[in-house]
N, C-alpha and C positions, 0 to 999 in steps of 0.2 A: 501494498499499500504506499502511496507517494502523499504527499503533501506538498504545498509552495509558501514560499512568501514572495509579500509584493512589496518594490518602492515604486516610490511614485516621486516625477518631478513637475511641479510646481510650476505655470509663469509666474516669476518674478518673488515667489514666495520660498522656491528652492526643492530639495530632494527632501523626501522623508522616508521611514520604515513605514509601510500598516502592519499592525498584527490583530488579532481579533483577540478579541477579550477573554480572558480565560476568569470566568468568575470563581471556578472552584479549584485555588491554585493544593498542588499536591504538596510543594515543599521540594519534592526531588528537581533539580532545574532538567534534566533529559525529559521527563514527562511532559513539563510544565510547557517546556518550549515547541513538544510535538503540539501540545493540544494549543501553542498560538497561532500553531500554522495554518493557512486554509485549507479545506478540502476541496476536491475537483468542484462538488453543490456548490462553497463557498463562491467559488472563483463565479461560477456561471451568475451571481447576486453580485458581485464586487465590479465586475470589469464593465458590463454597460454603463453602472455608476461614475467608473473612473473617463470611460469614454464619452458620454454626454458633459461633463465637468469641459472635456479637452486637456486631460493630464494626458501628460505621455506615462510612460508605468514599464517596471517589465519584472518578468514573472522567473523566479526561481526552484526549480523543481528539489526537492529534500526527499529521500527513504530514511525511515528508522536506523537502516545501519553509518547513516551520514551524521547523526542529530549528537553524539556524544561528545559531549566540552561544548556546544552550542548555545549560545542564550539571547534574548532579542534586546535590544540598546534600552527601551523601556523598562524591560522587565530588571533589569542588573542598578540602575541609577534610579529608580522611581521618579524622575523627572526631573532631576538635578544636571542643570548645563544642557537640559533637551525642553524644546517647545514642545509641546502635547496640546491633542485636540483628540477628543473623541467622537467621532462621526458614528451616525444610524444609519446603514448603510440595508436596504428590502429589510428594517429586522433584526441587522446582525453590526452589535455594536462592534466597530474598530477604530481602533489606536493607532493616529499618525501620531508620528517622532522624530524628531530633527532635532541634530547634534549642535548644539550652539558655542561650543569649545571651539579649539585654534581649529583656523581654519587650513585647510588642505599646503598648500604651499609652508605655512611655518610647521607643520607636523612632520613633514617630508625634509623639511633642514632640520630636525630634530637628532636625526639621523648618525653615528658615530661615522668620522672618516673610513674608508673603504669595506664599509657594510653595505 
């Protein structure tokens, strides 16, 4: 069984990670990550909404074997240094999270020389 992550680019606002709200977190990172990913049925509800808004998006397929050690940004930080919005899309609550930390250019310049 596969699930999906969605990343949306909104004109002027920036790039957001879309996360399905997990109303019953288990406390296990892998299980919570899996429950926050979108199912195929969820995609059928979310993608038409994204298209109707004119947002560009990227869908990333995820399998259960690949989730070990993965977390969604918002689940880890609970909104610290992140802008987030909760949107209701066809009865599905979706968290849109965006990193407000350092700019990409600054992050890349922090790498040690030679690495």
